[in-house]
C-alpha positions in Angstrom: -19.8 137.9 11.1 -18.5 138.9 7.9 -14.6 137.5 8.7 -13.9 134.0 10.0 -13.4 133.3 13.9 -9.4 132.7 14.2 -8.7 130.0 16.6 -5.1 129.4 17.6 -4.6 125.9 18.6 -6.0 122.8 17.0 -6.7 120.8 20.3 -9.7 119.7 21.5 -11.2 123.0 22.6 -10.4 124.5 19.7 -11.6 122.0 17.4 -15.1 122.1 19.2 -15.2 125.8 18.8 -14.7 125.2 15.0 -17.4 122.5 15.3 -20.1 124.3 17.2 -19.4 127.4 14.8 -20.1 125.0 12.2 -23.4 124.0 13.0 -24.6 127.6 13.9 -23.3 128.8 10.3 -20.3 130.8 11.4 -17.1 130.2 9.6 -14.2 129.7 11.7 -10.1 128.7 10.8 -7.7 126.9 13.1 -3.9 127.7 12.9 -2.1 124.9 14.3 1.8 124.6 14.6 1.9 120.9 14.1 2.8 119.9 10.6 -0.3 117.3 10.4 -2.8 115.6 12.2 -0.6 112.5 13.2 2.4 114.8 13.7 2.3 113.3 17.3 0.5 110.9 19.5 -2.1 112.6 21.3 -2.0 111.4 25.1 -3.9 109.0 26.5 -7.7 108.0 27.9 -10.2 110.7 28.9 -13.2 110.4 30.8 -16.1 112.3 29.1 -18.4 113.7 31.7 -21.9 114.3 31.1 -22.2 117.7 32.3 -19.5 119.7 30.0 -17.5 117.4 27.6 -20.8 115.4 26.6 -22.9 118.5 26.6 -20.3 120.0 24.1 -20.2 117.1 21.9 -23.9 117.0 21.7 -24.1 120.9 20.6 -21.6 120.1 17.9 -23.9 117.5 16.9 -21.2 114.3 17.4 -23.0 112.1 20.2 -23.1 109.0 18.0 -19.7 109.8 16.9 -18.8 109.5 20.4 -20.6 107.0 21.3 -18.9 105.0 18.5 -15.2 105.3 20.2 -15.9 104.6 24.0 -14.1 102.1 25.8 -16.0 100.0 27.1 -15.2 99.0 30.9 -12.8 101.4 31.0 -14.6 103.9 33.3 -13.8 101.1 36.3 -11.5 102.5 39.0 -9.3 101.1 41.8 -7.8 102.5 44.9 -4.5 100.6 46.3 -2.2 101.4 49.4 1.5 101.1 48.5 1.6 97.4 49.1 -0.8 96.8 46.8 -3.9 96.2 49.3 -7.0 96.7 47.5 -8.8 100.0 49.1 -11.5 100.5 46.7 -12.7 98.8 43.4 -15.5 100.5 41.4 -16.3 98.5 38.5 -17.5 99.8 35.0 -21.2 99.1 34.9 -22.2 101.4 32.2 -23.9 104.0 34.6 -20.9 106.6 35.6 -21.5 109.0 33.1 -18.1 109.4 32.3 -17.5 106.7 29.6 -13.8 106.7 28.4 -12.3 107.4 24.9 -8.8 107.9 23.6 -7.7 111.6 23.0 -6.5 111.0 19.6 -10.0 109.1 18.6 -11.8 112.0 19.8 -9.6 114.5 18.4 -10.3 112.8 14.9 -14.0 112.4 15.4 -13.7 116.6 15.5 -11.4 117.1 12.8 -13.7 114.5 10.2 -16.6 116.8 11.1 -14.8 120.1 10.0 -15.0 121.4 6.4 -11.8 120.7 4.3 -9.2 123.4 4.9 -10.8 124.7 8.1 -7.6 123.4 10.2 -4.5 124.9 8.9 -1.5 123.3 9.7 2.3 123.9 10.2 1.3 127.4 11.1 3.2 128.1 14.2 2.4 131.6 15.6 5.5 133.8 16.2 4.1 137.2 16.6 1.0 138.9 17.2 0.0 142.7 17.6 -3.1 144.5 18.6 -4.1 146.8 15.7 -7.0 148.6 17.6 -10.3 148.4 17.5 -10.7 144.8 18.0 -8.4 144.1 15.7 -5.1 142.0 15.5 -2.4 140.9 13.7 -1.1 137.3 13.5 2.6 136.6 12.1 3.8 133.0 11.6 7.0 131.3 11.2 6.7 130.5 7.4 6.4 134.6 6.9 2.1 134.3 6.3 0.4 137.1 8.2 -3.3 137.0 8.8 -5.6 139.6 9.8 -8.6 139.2 12.1 -11.4 140.8 14.4 -11.9 137.9 16.5 -9.1 136.3 18.1 -9.4 132.7 20.6 -6.5 131.5 22.2 -6.8 127.5 22.4 -3.1 127.2 22.7 -2.8 125.6 25.9 -0.3 126.3 28.6 2.2 128.4 27.0 -0.4 130.4 25.0 0.8 133.2 23.2 -2.7 134.7 22.9 -2.7 134.5 26.8 -0.3 138.0 27.2 -2.9 140.2 24.9 -5.3 139.6 28.6 -3.1 138.7 30.8 0.1 138.8 32.7 -0.1 135.4 34.4 2.1 132.6 33.8 1.9 128.9 34.3 3.7 128.5 37.9 5.4 124.9 39.0 2.3 123.1 41.3 5.1 120.9 43.3 4.4 118.0 41.6 6.2 116.2 38.8 4.9 113.1 36.6 6.7 110.5 34.7 5.0 108.7 32.1 5.4 105.6 31.0 3.6 102.6 28.4 3.2 98.9 28.6 2.1 97.2 25.6 0.8 93.9 25.1 0.3 93.7 28.9 -1.9 90.5 29.1 0.9 88.5 27.8 4.1 90.5 28.6 3.3 92.0 31.8 0.3 89.8 33.5 1.3 90.9 37.0 0.9 94.7 35.9 -2.0 94.2 34.1 -3.9 92.1 37.2 -3.4 95.3 39.8 -4.5 97.7 37.1 -7.6 96.1 36.5 -10.3 97.0 33.6 -10.0 100.7 34.0 -7.9 103.3 35.9 -5.7 102.4 39.3 -4.6 104.6 41.7 -1.6 103.6 43.8 -1.1 106.1 46.6 0.7 107.3 49.3 2.2 110.9 50.7 4.6 112.4 48.3 4.0 109.4 45.7 1.8 107.8 43.5 1.4 105.5 40.9 -1.7 106.0 38.3 -2.3 103.7 35.7 -5.0 103.2 32.9 -5.9 100.1 30.5 -6.7 101.7 27.4 -8.0 99.8 24.1 -5.5 97.5 22.6 -4.3 95.7 25.7 -2.3 98.9 26.5 -1.2 100.3 30.2 -0.5 103.9 30.4 1.1 105.0 33.6 2.2 108.3 35.5 5.0 108.0 38.3 3.5 110.9 40.5 5.7 112.6 42.9 5.8 115.8 45.2 9.3 116.9 44.4 11.2 120.7 43.9 11.4 121.6 40.5 14.6 121.0 40.4 14.5 117.1 41.1 14.5 115.9 37.7 17.6 117.8 36.9 19.6 114.9 38.4 17.8 111.9 36.2 19.4 111.6 32.7 16.1 110.9 30.6 18.8 110.3 27.6 19.6 107.5 29.1 15.8 105.6 29.5 16.8 102.4 31.4 19.2 104.2 33.8 15.9 106.9 34.3 13.3 104.6 34.7 15.6 102.7 37.6 16.0 106.3 39.2 12.3 107.0 39.1 11.6 103.4 40.5 14.3 103.9 43.3 11.5 106.6 45.1 9.3 103.8 45.5 11.3 101.8 47.6 9.6 99.3 49.2 6.2 99.2 47.4 4.8 96.0 45.8 6.7 94.7 42.7 3.4 94.7 40.7 3.3 98.2 41.1 7.2 99.2 40.7 7.2 97.3 37.2 4.7 99.8 35.8 7.4 102.2 36.0 10.7 99.5 35.4 9.0 97.6 32.3 8.2 100.6 30.6 8.1 99.8 26.9 8.6 103.3 25.9 11.4 106.0 27.0 10.1 107.5 30.1 8.8 111.3 29.6 8.8 113.8 32.4 6.0 116.5 32.7 6.2 119.3 35.2 2.7 120.1 36.3 2.2 123.8 35.8 -0.6 125.9 36.8 -2.5 129.8 36.5 -3.1 130.9 39.5 -7.0 129.8 40.9 -9.6 132.2 39.9 -7.3 133.4 36.6 -9.6 136.0 34.8 -8.8 139.5 32.8 -10.5 142.3 31.9 -12.2 142.7 28.8 -10.1 143.5 25.9 -11.7 143.7 22.5 -12.0 141.2 19.6 -10.4 138.4 21.8 -10.5 135.8 24.4 -9.2 132.7 25.6 -10.5 129.0 26.2 -9.1 125.9 28.0 -5.8 125.7 29.2 -4.8 129.1 28.2 -7.7 130.1 30.1 -7.5 128.1 33.4 -4.5 125.9 33.5 -4.8 123.5 36.3 -3.8 120.5 38.0 -5.0 117.3 35.9 -8.1 115.6 37.7 -9.9 114.5 34.9 -11.7 117.7 34.0 -9.0 119.9 31.3 -10.2 117.8 28.1 -14.0 118.3 29.3 -13.6 122.1 30.2 -11.8 122.7 27.0 -14.7 121.3 24.9 -17.4 123.3 26.9 -15.8 126.3 27.0 -15.5 125.6 23.1 -19.5 125.0 23.0 -20.4 127.8 24.9 -18.2 130.4 23.3 -19.4 129.5 20.0 -22.9 129.5 21.2 -22.1 133.3 22.7 -21.5 134.1 19.6 -24.5 132.9 18.1 -26.6 134.5 20.4 -25.4 137.8 19.5 -24.9 138.0 16.0 -23.0 141.2 14.9 -22.4 142.1 18.2 -18.9 140.2 19.2 -18.1 141.9 22.6 -21.8 141.2 23.9 -20.7 137.3 22.9 -17.2 137.5 24.7 -18.7 139.3 27.6 -21.3 136.9 28.1 -19.0 134.0 27.9 -16.5 135.0 30.0 -19.0 136.1 32.6 -19.6 132.1 33.2 -16.4 131.1 32.2 -14.6 132.8 35.0 -16.4 131.5 38.1 -16.8 128.1 36.3 -12.8 127.4 35.8 -12.1 129.1 39.5 -14.2 126.3 40.8 -13.1 123.7 38.8 -9.0 124.8 39.6 -9.8 124.8 42.9 -11.2 120.9 42.9 -8.4 120.0 40.6 -5.5 121.1 43.5 -8.0 119.3 46.0 -7.7 115.8 43.9 -3.8 116.5 43.3 -3.5 116.9 47.2 -6.0 113.6 47.8 -3.1 111.7 45.5 -0.1 112.5 46.6 -0.6 114.6 49.9 -0.8 113.8 53.8 -3.7 112.1 53.3 -3.2 109.7 50.3 -4.4 107.2 49.7 -7.4 107.2 52.4 -8.5 110.8 51.5 -9.0 109.6 48.2 -10.8 106.7 49.0 -13.3 108.9 51.1 -13.6 111.6 48.2 -14.4 108.8 45.9 -17.2 107.4 48.5 -18.5 110.8 50.1 -17.3 110.5 53.2 -16.7 114.1 54.7 
């Protein structure tokens, strides 16, 4: 290609695309609204799967760097009922095929692998216009304008690139997650640390769940998961962290205290997140010069696949472009032909996992799923 591939969004998917393009000798430029790489925390721990996330990192030539940031023991899993009774305990024996790493560490590995200047920070996209013949014009908040002949939307849930291809918008999936952190857990929160164990813990009941993960640095990252109407959060004042935590914990009345302590003892202000999704099987007709990857293309409930799929999308798109030099439309057609069925299956599976966690069969449905019981 004669001009750089233009990527909107410096998340894991966009950065993987840029890196694998670089491996193939194809120039890319990433535009990111955040002012710097350290402008905000990058979320919690991720399990990186052999068949997609690790495959993408191998395509990026970053397997050794990935191995260096693995949180050993972090892939252990436990499932409990609301009373704290242990229903399933799977230790991390190193053979799960899905080692855990911090999202921020993985993002740093990808950023460090790119040529200087690849990522343009503080470039918030405000407008995009089709110019014809597959070319697009991008206008940024700083007044700058970029014209491109290949545009990739890697800009997440509320993608500004998606409307070029699709009228679909994210819709509420019927669940809210409230996020908290505990620090120095072995010393300050020993009961919570014991119930979580070395890796991930899921305490579940119909309508309610508490999922927590021990992260590197003696940290526990928790989500209170609730099946509630979209306006349920309106009745909680999150500007008062103590009152907000107490209000969320009240939804878990009667649960084991070591479980509710993961909410009430939070060391950070709680953050509420509504779970939104695109339609399962979201696809679009081929539009010259533009495509999507990651959440911009196939937003689904959190089920451990989002980051893996985004990176795999990025690697596969880069491979398609390398395989069709001088014919971007053939490359995009090949990429999307594989993307659509792959992401449809993943979205369907993610909705099933959400239901197993807080639907009518919880917690036993998830135990059966993880143990291979029909």
